[in-house]
Structure formats: C-alpha cells, structure tokens
C-alpha positions, 0 to 999 in steps of 0.5 A, spaced: 459 485 502 464 485 497 460 484 489 464 487 484 471 485 484 475 492 482 480 490 476 487 491 477 488 495 472 483 500 475 486 500 481 492 501 477 489 507 474 486 510 481 493 510 485 497 514 479 491 518 479 491 519 486 498 520 487 498 525 481 493 529 486 497 529 492 503 529 487 508 524 489 507 521 481 514 519 478 513 515 472 519 510 476 514 508 481 510 504 475 512 496 477 510 498 484 504 502 483 503 495 478 505 490 484 500 494 489 494 494 483 495 487 485 495 486 491 489 489 492 486 486 487 488 479 490 486 481 497 479 484 495 477 477 491 481 473 497 476 477 502 469 476 497 471 468 497 472 470 506 465 472 506 462 467 502 465 462 506 461 464 512 468 468 516 470 462 517 477 463 521 479 456 524 479 450 521 480 443 524 486 439 524 488 431 524 488 431 532 482 434 533 484 442 534 484 448 530 488 452 526 487 458 523 484 458 516 489 459 511 485 464 507 485 468 513 493 467 514 493 470 506 489 475 508 493 478 513 499 477 509 496 481 504 495 486 509 501 487 511 504 488 504 498 493 502 501 498 508 508 496 506 508 498 498 503 505 500 508 507 505 513 506 498 508 509 493 506 515 500 498 514 500 496 514 508 496 519 511 502 517 515 507 516 510 504 523 506 506 527 513 513 525 512 514 526 506 512 533 506 516 534 514 522 531 510 521 535 504 520 541 508 527 540 511 531 538 506 530 545 502 530 549 509 538 546 509 539 547 502 537 554 503 542 555 508 547 552 505 546 556 498 547 562 504 554 559 505 557 559 498 565 561 498 568 564 491 575 560 489 
C-alpha cells in the first residue's frame, strides 16, 4: 500500500542520479526527465486513489452492464507512457543493453573506418 507519494522533484533528482551512474545522463535530456518525473508522480497518486477505492476495476453503466473504471484506463495509459519515456532515457534493462550494444558497434565501426583513411 502506498503511504507517502514521492514528489516530482525527488523523482527527477533520483532519475538524474541513476542516469549519471549509468553514464546516460546529458543536460539535453532534462526536459524529458521532467515529463517522466511528472508521469511517475501522477501514477503514484492515482495508484494510491485506486487502492483507497478498494481496487474497483469496473463501474456500472446506465444500461446495466459494466465498463472499465476510468482510473484503471488512466493507470494503463500512464504505464505505457512511463515505459516509452524510460526507454528513451535508457532507464530499463532492455533499452540500456541496446544502447550499450549500439555504442560498442559504433565505436568498432569508427575504429575500422579510421584505418582506411587516405591521404589526398
């Protein structure tokens, strides 16, 4: 159960620290980090509200059927957005390993190409 909601600024600071530790942080990413932090904060707030509501996944409609509760749809959307931003920021294992592979491939290519320099 979520008791205290981590502030957007704390999430932002932790994200930047994590990225610095992994060697993926650049100041040009700060706007994206800001959006990512806001998404995480919203997700935490809505998750707490969802818990407090008793985890109601469905709500009744006027015709007597049920539909997905709006909070559930919003949480699902936020999860997708968070995943996309975490990919862009190399904050998950898959995107980080893809970045590492790409970096190694690029540097190897540069090494090979530099051996073929010609004097004109």
